[in-house]
C-alpha positions in Angstrom: 0.0 0.0 0.0 1.0 3.6 -0.4 3.0 5.0 2.4 4.8 8.3 3.2 6.7 8.1 6.4 8.3 11.3 7.8 11.1 11.2 10.3 13.7 13.5 11.8 11.5 15.8 13.8 12.1 16.7 17.4 13.3 19.5 19.6 15.8 22.1 18.4 17.2 25.3 19.8 16.8 28.6 18.0 19.5 28.8 15.4 19.9 25.1 15.3 19.2 22.6 12.5 17.1 19.5 11.8 16.8 17.3 8.7 13.5 15.8 7.9 13.1 12.7 5.8 10.1 11.3 4.0 10.3 7.8 2.8 7.9 6.7 0.1 6.6 3.3 -0.9 3.8 1.7 -2.8 3.9 4.1 -5.8 6.4 5.2 -8.5 8.2 7.9 -6.6 9.9 9.4 -9.6 6.6 10.3 -11.2 5.6 12.5 -8.2 6.5 16.0 -7.4 7.2 16.2 -3.7 6.5 19.0 -1.2 6.7 19.8 2.5 3.9 21.5 4.4 3.5 22.5 8.0 0.6 23.2 10.3 0.1 24.8 13.7 -3.0 24.5 15.8 -5.8 26.7 14.5 -4.1 27.5 11.3 -4.3 26.2 7.8 -1.6 23.9 6.4 0.9 25.9 4.5 3.4 25.0 1.8 7.0 25.2 2.9 8.9 23.8 0.0 8.4 21.8 -3.2 10.6 20.0 -5.7 9.9 18.6 -9.2 10.1 15.0 -10.1 13.7 15.2 -11.3 14.8 17.5 -8.6 15.8 20.2 -11.1 13.5 22.9 -9.7 12.5 23.9 -6.2 10.4 26.7 -4.6 10.1 27.9 -1.1 7.8 29.9 1.1 9.2 33.4 1.7 9.5 32.6 5.4 12.0 29.8 4.9 14.0 31.0 1.9 17.7 30.9 2.5 17.2 28.7 5.6 15.5 25.5 4.3 16.6 23.2 1.5 14.4 20.6 -0.1 16.1 17.7 -2.0 15.2 14.2 -3.2 16.9 10.9 -3.9 14.8 9.0 -6.5 17.0 5.9 -6.0 16.0 5.8 -2.3 12.4 7.0 -2.8 13.1 9.7 -0.2 12.6 13.5 0.0 14.4 15.6 2.5 14.0 19.0 4.2 17.2 20.5 5.6 16.2 23.2 8.1 18.9 25.6 9.3 18.8 28.7 11.4 15.6 27.5 13.0 13.3 30.0 14.6 10.5 29.4 17.2 8.0 30.3 14.6 9.1 27.2 12.6 7.5 25.1 15.3 4.8 23.0 13.6 3.8 19.5 12.5 5.6 19.0 9.1 3.9 16.8 6.4 5.2 15.6 3.1 3.0 15.4 0.1 3.3 13.6 -3.2 1.5 14.8 -6.3 1.5 12.9 -9.6 3.2 15.0 -12.4 0.3 14.5 -14.8 -2.7 13.6 -12.5 -3.0 16.1 -9.7 -5.9 14.1 -8.2 -3.4 11.3 -7.5 -1.8 12.6 -4.3 -0.7 11.3 -1.0 0.1 12.7 2.5 2.3 11.5 5.2 1.3 11.3 8.8 3.4 14.3 10.0 6.3 14.8 12.3 6.5 17.4 15.1 9.2 20.0 15.0 9.6 22.2 18.1 12.0 25.1 18.2 12.6 26.3 21.7 15.3 27.2 24.2 
């Protein structure tokens, strides 16, 4: 069955770093654009970063530009989010999402991983 499993979340100090991973299975990973979203209580889920199927193009929310880097390894069916210079406002549950390159209705979500930035 289709699975997206996030890992790497946890507690980090302001200015610190974390690396999130999202391991995919049950579908052809290289056919899917990947993205990371985050959500805090009472707020809508927001797009953090996205990457194309081949990894040749990325885009970021203004709030994380220059601090976060999205990447993917199609051989390992995994997408990553390197988060540097973390701020308390980065605290959220982070989700990965897969969207088929031609069929947008074919999309999957992970279960989320908590990131807490606090001293």
